[in-house]
C-alpha positions as CSV (number, residue, x, y, z in Angstrom):
1,M,-11.3,-25.7,3.9
2,A,-13.5,-26.6,0.9
3,S,-16.0,-23.9,2.0
4,F,-13.5,-21.0,2.0
5,L,-13.7,-18.8,-1.1
6,H,-10.1,-17.4,-1.4
7,P,-9.5,-14.0,-2.9
8,Q,-6.9,-13.3,-5.6
9,T,-6.8,-17.1,-6.3
10,N,-7.1,-19.2,-9.4
11,L,-10.3,-20.9,-8.2
12,A,-10.1,-23.8,-10.7
13,R,-6.5,-24.6,-9.8
14,H,-7.3,-24.3,-6.1
15,L,-10.0,-26.9,-6.4
16,R,-7.5,-29.3,-8.1
17,Q,-4.5,-28.8,-5.9
18,G,-5.9,-27.4,-2.6
19,P,-4.4,-24.6,-0.4
20,F,-0.9,-24.0,0.9
21,V,-1.6,-24.1,4.6
22,I,0.4,-21.7,6.9
23,D,0.1,-22.9,10.5
24,R,2.2,-20.6,12.6
25,G,4.7,-17.7,12.5
26,E,7.8,-16.5,14.3
27,G,9.7,-13.4,13.5
28,A,10.0,-13.1,9.7
29,W,9.3,-16.8,9.3
30,V,6.1,-18.8,8.8
31,Y,5.7,-22.5,9.0
32,D,3.3,-24.8,7.0
33,E,1.2,-27.6,8.4
34,H,4.1,-30.0,8.0
35,G,6.5,-27.8,10.0
36,Q,8.5,-26.6,7.0
37,G,9.8,-23.0,7.5
38,Y,9.8,-20.2,5.0
39,I,11.1,-16.6,5.3
40,D,8.5,-14.2,3.9
41,A,10.0,-11.4,1.8
42,T,6.9,-9.2,1.8
43,S,5.5,-9.3,5.3
44,G,2.5,-11.3,4.1
45,L,0.6,-8.6,2.3
46,W,3.0,-5.7,3.1
47,C,1.5,-5.6,6.6
48,A,3.3,-7.9,9.2
49,S,5.7,-5.1,10.1
50,L,6.7,-6.7,13.4
51,G,6.8,-10.3,12.2
52,F,4.2,-13.0,12.3
53,S,3.7,-13.4,16.0
54,Q,4.0,-11.0,18.9
55,E,3.3,-12.0,22.5
56,R,3.2,-8.4,23.5
57,L,0.4,-7.5,21.1
58,A,-1.5,-10.7,22.1
59,R,-1.4,-9.4,25.7
60,A,-2.6,-6.0,24.6
61,A,-5.6,-7.5,22.8
62,Y,-6.3,-9.8,25.7
63,D,-6.2,-7.1,28.3
64,Q,-8.5,-4.8,26.3
65,M,-10.9,-7.6,25.4
66,S,-11.1,-8.4,29.1
67,R,-11.8,-4.8,30.0
68,L,-13.9,-3.6,27.2
69,G,-14.2,-5.9,24.2
70,Y,-16.5,-3.6,22.2
71,Y,-18.3,-0.4,22.2
72,H,-19.4,1.9,19.4
73,T,-18.3,5.5,18.8
74,Q,-21.5,7.0,17.4
75,A,-23.9,9.6,18.9
76,H,-21.2,11.2,21.1
77,Y,-19.9,7.9,22.6
78,T,-16.2,7.1,22.7
79,H,-13.6,5.0,24.5
80,P,-10.1,5.7,25.7
81,M,-8.2,3.5,23.2
82,G,-9.8,5.0,20.2
83,A,-9.4,8.6,21.4
84,R,-5.7,8.0,22.3
85,L,-5.0,6.4,18.9
86,A,-6.6,9.3,17.0
87,E,-4.6,11.9,19.0
88,R,-1.4,10.1,18.3
89,L,-2.0,9.7,14.6
90,V,-2.9,13.4,14.3
91,E,0.2,14.4,16.2
92,M,2.5,12.2,14.1
93,A,1.0,13.1,10.7
94,P,3.4,14.4,8.0
95,V,1.4,17.6,7.6
96,P,-1.1,19.4,9.9
97,M,-4.2,17.2,10.3
98,S,-7.4,17.8,12.3
99,K,-9.1,14.5,12.9
100,A,-8.8,10.7,12.4
101,L,-11.7,8.6,11.2
102,F,-11.4,4.8,11.7
103,Q,-12.4,1.9,9.5
104,C,-11.3,-1.8,9.3
105,S,-9.1,-1.9,6.1
106,G,-7.2,0.1,3.7
107,S,-9.9,-0.4,1.1
108,E,-12.5,1.1,3.4
109,A,-10.3,4.0,4.4
110,N,-9.8,4.9,0.7
111,D,-13.5,4.4,0.0
112,V,-14.3,6.8,2.8
113,A,-11.8,9.4,1.6
114,I,-13.4,9.3,-1.8
115,K,-16.8,9.7,-0.2
116,L,-15.5,12.7,1.7
117,V,-14.2,14.3,-1.5
118,W,-17.8,14.2,-2.9
119,H,-19.3,15.4,0.4
120,Y,-16.8,18.3,0.8
121,H,-17.5,19.7,-2.6
122,T,-21.2,19.3,-2.3
123,I,-21.2,21.1,1.1
124,L,-19.4,24.0,-0.6
125,G,-22.0,24.2,-3.4
126,K,-19.9,22.4,-6.1
127,P,-21.6,19.0,-6.4
128,E,-20.4,18.7,-10.0
129,K,-16.8,18.3,-8.7
130,R,-17.1,14.5,-8.4
131,K,-14.6,13.0,-10.7
132,I,-11.7,11.1,-9.1
133,I,-8.4,10.7,-10.9
134,G,-6.2,7.7,-10.1
135,R,-3.3,6.1,-11.9
136,Q,-2.9,3.1,-14.1
137,M,-1.7,0.2,-11.9
138,G,-2.3,2.1,-8.7
139,Y,-4.1,0.0,-6.1
140,H,-6.3,1.5,-3.4
141,G,-8.5,-1.5,-2.4
142,S,-11.3,-3.8,-3.4
143,T,-14.5,-1.9,-2.4
144,C,-16.5,-0.4,-5.2
145,A,-15.1,3.1,-5.0
146,S,-11.5,2.2,-4.0
147,I,-11.2,-0.4,-6.9
148,S,-12.7,2.2,-9.3
149,A,-9.9,4.6,-8.3
150,S,-7.4,1.8,-8.8
151,G,-5.9,1.2,-12.2
152,K,-5.9,-2.6,-12.2
153,P,-7.6,-4.0,-15.3
154,D,-7.7,-7.5,-13.9
155,M,-9.7,-6.3,-10.9
156,H,-12.1,-4.4,-13.0
157,R,-12.9,-7.1,-15.5
158,D,-16.5,-8.3,-15.4
159,F,-17.2,-6.6,-12.0
160,G,-19.0,-3.6,-13.5
161,V,-16.2,-1.2,-12.4
162,P,-14.8,1.4,-12.6
163,L,-17.9,3.3,-11.6
164,Q,-18.8,6.4,-13.5
165,D,-16.6,9.5,-12.8
166,F,-13.4,7.6,-12.2
167,L,-10.5,8.5,-14.5
168,H,-6.9,7.3,-14.8
169,V,-3.6,8.7,-16.0
170,S,-0.3,6.9,-16.7
171,M,1.6,5.3,-13.9
172,P,5.0,7.0,-13.2
173,H,7.2,4.0,-14.0
174,Y,10.4,5.6,-15.4
175,Y,12.3,2.3,-16.2
176,R,9.4,0.8,-18.1
177,F,8.0,3.8,-20.0
178,H,10.6,6.5,-20.4
179,E,11.6,7.4,-24.0
180,D,15.2,7.0,-25.2
181,G,17.3,9.9,-23.8
182,E,14.5,11.2,-21.6
183,S,15.6,12.2,-18.1
184,E,13.5,11.5,-15.0
185,E,12.6,15.2,-14.8
186,D,11.6,15.3,-18.4
187,Y,9.5,12.1,-18.0
188,S,7.8,13.7,-14.9
189,A,7.1,16.8,-16.9
190,R,5.4,14.7,-19.6
191,L,3.2,12.9,-17.1
192,A,2.3,16.2,-15.5
193,E,1.3,17.5,-18.9
194,E,-0.9,14.4,-19.4
195,L,-2.6,15.0,-16.1
196,E,-3.3,18.7,-16.8
197,N,-4.6,17.9,-20.3
198,L,-7.0,15.4,-18.8
199,I,-8.3,17.9,-16.2
200,L,-8.8,20.6,-18.9
201,A,-10.5,18.1,-21.3
202,E,-12.9,16.9,-18.6
203,G,-13.4,20.4,-17.1
204,P,-11.6,21.4,-13.9
205,E,-15.0,22.2,-12.4
206,T,-15.8,18.5,-12.6
207,I,-12.6,17.1,-11.0
208,G,-12.9,16.6,-7.2
209,G,-9.9,14.6,-6.2
210,F,-6.6,12.8,-7.1
211,I,-5.4,9.7,-5.3
212,A,-1.9,8.3,-5.2
213,E,0.4,6.1,-3.3
214,P,3.8,7.6,-2.5
215,V,5.4,4.4,-3.9
216,L,3.2,2.3,-6.2
217,G,2.9,-1.0,-4.3
218,A,0.8,-3.6,-6.1
219,G,1.8,-1.8,-9.3
220,G,5.4,-3.1,-8.9
221,A,7.0,-1.3,-6.0
222,V,7.7,1.7,-8.1
223,P,9.1,4.9,-6.5
224,P,8.2,8.2,-8.2
225,P,10.7,9.7,-10.7
226,E,12.5,12.9,-9.9
227,G,10.2,15.9,-9.8
228,Y,7.0,14.0,-10.3
229,F,5.0,14.8,-7.2
230,A,6.1,18.5,-7.1
231,R,4.6,19.0,-10.6
232,V,1.5,17.0,-9.8
233,Q,0.8,19.0,-6.6
234,D,1.2,22.3,-8.4
235,I,-1.5,21.2,-10.8
236,L,-3.9,20.0,-8.1
237,H,-3.5,23.3,-6.3
238,K,-4.1,25.2,-9.5
239,Y,-7.5,23.5,-10.1
240,D,-8.7,23.1,-6.5
241,I,-8.5,19.4,-6.5
242,L,-8.2,17.5,-3.2
243,F,-5.2,15.3,-2.8
244,I,-5.7,11.8,-1.1
245,V,-2.4,10.2,-0.3
246,D,-2.7,6.4,0.2
247,E,-0.2,5.5,2.8
248,V,-1.6,2.0,3.4
249,I,1.7,0.4,2.4
250,C,4.1,3.3,2.8
251,G,3.1,4.5,6.2
252,F,5.0,3.8,9.4
253,A,8.6,3.8,8.2
254,R,8.4,1.6,5.2
255,T,10.1,4.3,3.1
256,G,12.7,5.2,5.7
257,E,10.6,8.0,7.0
258,M,7.5,7.7,9.2
259,W,5.5,8.5,6.1
260,G,6.0,8.3,2.4
261,S,4.6,11.8,2.3
262,T,7.7,13.0,4.2
263,T,10.0,11.1,1.9
264,Y,8.5,12.8,-1.2
265,D,7.3,16.1,0.3
266,L,3.6,15.4,-0.2
267,K,0.9,17.7,1.2
268,P,-2.3,15.6,1.4
269,D,-5.7,16.9,2.3
270,M,-6.5,13.4,3.4
271,L,-4.2,10.5,4.3
272,S,-5.2,6.8,4.6
273,C,-3.3,4.3,6.6
274,A,-3.7,0.7,7.6
275,K,-1.5,-2.5,7.4
276,A,1.5,-1.5,9.6
277,L,-0.9,0.6,11.9
278,S,-1.6,-2.7,13.7
279,A,1.4,-4.6,12.3
280,G,-1.2,-6.7,10.5
281,M,-2.4,-8.1,13.8
282,A,-5.9,-6.5,13.9
283,P,-8.2,-5.1,11.3
284,I,-8.0,-1.3,11.6
285,S,-7.4,1.7,9.3
286,A,-7.7,5.4,9.5
287,V,-8.3,8.4,7.3
288,L,-6.7,11.6,8.5
289,V,-8.4,14.8,7.4
290,N,-7.1,18.3,7.5
291,D,-8.9,21.4,8.8
292,R,-10.1,22.2,5.3
293,I,-12.2,19.0,5.3
294,F,-13.3,19.1,8.9
295,D,-14.4,22.8,8.7
296,A,-16.7,21.7,5.8
297,L,-18.1,18.9,8.0
298,L,-18.8,21.4,10.7
299,V,-20.8,23.5,8.2
300,Q,-22.8,20.5,7.3
301,A,-23.4,19.6,10.9
302,G,-24.9,23.1,11.4
303,R,-27.3,22.3,8.6
304,V,-28.4,18.7,9.3
305,G,-27.3,18.1,12.8
306,H,-24.8,15.2,12.5
307,F,-22.1,13.6,10.4
308,A,-24.1,10.9,8.6
309,H,-21.4,8.3,8.2
310,S,-21.3,5.1,10.1
311,A,-19.1,2.0,10.8
312,T,-19.9,-0.6,13.5
313,Y,-16.3,-1.3,14.2
314,C,-15.0,2.3,14.0
315,A,-12.0,2.4,16.3
316,H,-12.9,-1.0,17.7
317,P,-11.3,-1.0,21.2
318,V,-9.4,-4.2,20.8
319,A,-7.9,-3.2,17.4
320,A,-7.2,0.3,18.7
321,A,-5.4,-1.2,21.7
322,V,-3.2,-3.3,19.4
323,A,-2.5,-0.3,17.2
324,N,-1.5,1.8,20.3
325,E,0.8,-0.9,21.4
326,V,2.3,-1.1,17.9
327,L,3.0,2.6,18.0
328,D,4.7,2.2,21.4
329,I,6.9,-0.6,20.0
330,Y,7.8,1.6,17.0
331,E,8.9,4.4,19.3
332,E,11.0,2.0,21.5
333,M,12.8,0.4,18.5
334,D,13.2,3.8,16.8
335,V,11.6,2.3,13.7
336,V,12.6,5.0,11.3
337,A,16.3,4.7,12.1
338,R,16.0,0.9,12.0
339,A,14.2,1.0,8.6
340,R,16.9,3.3,7.2
341,E,19.8,1.2,8.3
342,T,18.4,-2.2,7.4
343,G,16.8,-0.8,4.3
344,A,20.2,0.5,3.0
345,Y,21.6,-3.0,3.6
346,M,18.7,-4.6,1.7
347,Q,19.0,-2.2,-1.2
348,A,22.8,-3.0,-1.5
349,L,22.0,-6.7,-1.6
350,A,19.4,-6.2,-4.3
351,E,21.8,-4.2,-6.4
352,R,24.2,-7.2,-6.5
353,E,21.6,-8.9,-8.7
354,A,21.7,-6.1,-11.3
355,G,24.4,-7.8,-13.3
356,R,22.3,-10.8,-14.2
357,A,21.0,-10.9,-17.8
358,I,17.5,-11.4,-16.6
359,V,17.5,-8.4,-14.3
360,G,16.4,-5.2,-16.0
361,D,15.9,-2.8,-13.0
362,V,16.6,-2.7,-9.3
363,R,14.8,0.0,-7.4
364,G,13.6,0.9,-4.0
365,V,13.5,3.2,-0.9
366,G,13.8,2.3,2.7
367,M,12.5,-1.2,3.5
368,L,10.8,-1.5,0.1
369,C,12.6,-2.6,-3.0
370,A,12.0,-4.4,-6.3
371,I,13.8,-6.4,-8.9
372,E,12.2,-6.3,-12.3
373,L,13.1,-9.1,-14.6
374,T,13.5,-8.8,-18.3
375,G,13.9,-10.9,-21.4
376,D,16.1,-8.3,-23.0
377,K,18.0,-5.6,-21.2
378,A,18.4,-3.4,-24.2
379,T,14.7,-3.3,-25.1
380,R,13.3,-3.7,-21.6
381,T,11.2,-6.5,-22.8
382,P,9.5,-8.5,-20.0
383,L,10.2,-12.2,-19.5
384,P,8.2,-14.4,-21.9
385,E,5.0,-15.9,-20.7
386,I,5.2,-13.8,-17.5
387,D,2.2,-15.3,-15.8
388,R,3.6,-18.8,-16.1
389,M,7.0,-17.5,-15.1
390,A,5.6,-15.8,-12.0
391,E,4.0,-19.1,-11.0
392,F,7.3,-20.9,-11.6
393,I,9.2,-18.3,-9.6
394,A,6.8,-18.6,-6.7
395,E,7.1,-22.4,-6.8
396,R,10.9,-22.3,-6.8
397,G,10.8,-19.8,-4.0
398,R,8.9,-22.2,-1.8
399,A,11.3,-25.0,-2.8
400,H,14.1,-22.8,-1.4
401,G,12.2,-21.8,1.7
402,L,11.3,-18.3,0.5
403,L,7.9,-16.7,0.0
404,L,8.1,-14.2,-2.9
405,R,5.7,-11.6,-4.2
406,A,5.7,-11.6,-8.0
407,I,3.9,-8.6,-9.6
408,G,4.0,-9.4,-13.3
409,P,7.8,-9.3,-14.1
410,T,8.7,-7.7,-10.8
411,L,9.7,-9.3,-7.5
412,A,8.8,-7.0,-4.6
413,F,10.6,-7.1,-1.2
414,A,9.2,-5.6,2.0
415,P,10.3,-7.7,5.0
416,P,9.1,-6.9,8.5
417,L,10.5,-3.6,9.9
418,N,12.1,-5.4,12.8
419,S,14.1,-7.7,10.5
420,N,17.8,-7.8,11.1
421,R,20.7,-8.2,8.6
422,E,20.6,-12.0,9.1
423,D,17.0,-12.0,8.0
424,V,17.9,-10.0,4.9
425,D,20.8,-12.2,4.1
426,E,18.5,-15.2,4.3
427,I,16.1,-13.6,1.8
428,F,18.7,-12.7,-0.7
429,T,20.7,-15.9,-0.4
430,R,17.6,-17.9,-1.2
431,L,16.6,-15.4,-3.9
432,G,19.9,-16.0,-5.6
433,R,19.1,-19.7,-5.8
434,V,15.6,-18.9,-7.3
435,L,17.1,-16.6,-9.9
436,D,19.6,-19.4,-10.8
437,D,16.7,-21.7,-11.4
438,V,15.0,-19.1,-13.6
439,E,18.1,-18.6,-15.7
440,L,18.5,-22.4,-16.1
441,A,14.8,-22.8,-17.0
442,L,15.1,-20.1,-19.6
443,A,18.3,-21.5,-21.1
444,R,16.5,-24.8,-21.5
445,G,13.5,-23.1,-23.1
446,R,11.1,-24.1,-20.4
């Protein structure tokens, strides 16, 4: 394991203490190399939507690999699994879509969507419409374009990103940033005004696209305030700016609807999805494009003869077979109804923690919720030394058999979509013990 460079890891500490080795999984639980079990409150990285092992998906992968383990999809070639998956995604899209383009990760899907923004406007004779607007603390991936669109300073530092032509507006975090007496609608109006002022300052003729998650994931599991997306979409339409909706976390019932776009009435020109598309069991993602985008690609095909984009593993047949089987399971379990029912129960348990002095905000939608900790409820001041506290919280979680996702002062929860009430009870029973430990540590001035 000494040869493995681990992402999002304190490398110096890792060399000193070594890795935390996960050996196997079952349902919402994972087990370390010593056989100790832990319930994972965030489905790994928001993706293990059917838990951490699935014999049925293993069989789907085996059967496909035995029949056709690989073939490409370039130069007019295709295969049944990729074609079937594309058809299903287009049919189930939240708004009319034309085609699905496959990649291997959410990062790549968003990267391609940005590339298509540039391509689209260039085809239509507006190559100057290149600038992409993202949001502070939005996260869209780690490739050069997707991380440039993201608003994560820690992931920009010393990497030479954001690239030129990437801009950012404020994150829509009502609890953290609203002014005294400001309603959600008023807060949304203020953020919309900020967006429009940026567009006018840069020149609408230079702005090509806007990218947003329905619910900010790595930014702290933050649902949008009332009226936010309605105002944003009016502005995008006004200035002919393409809307990329990043459904990598929110897609496939996480918000209590099949898509976060449905939950918040979003009308994307392009939609990216990954993670729960394969329940985290195979590397596959998709970008759905509407007729507006595809019609432009047809114009370009008439000029140059082909769509000059390539990916070796586009719609990889094994990954596509797994994704198709995942969609079958979602249909059979009525995943949307399941997410609504279990999600409502989870939100109620989370709300029980709101009375603690260290809990500033409890928020969520569907099977996604967050508890934001505070050092002072009145001023909304974060916990002191939050990086150290986040490490302490993670350690106490493991001590109580719970794997937590701490995002700054926020604890995020997104258990597998097939979790039952007993799983949710386990998570929040163990969370209560963790929060007790945090309160005790703070009282002792740790």
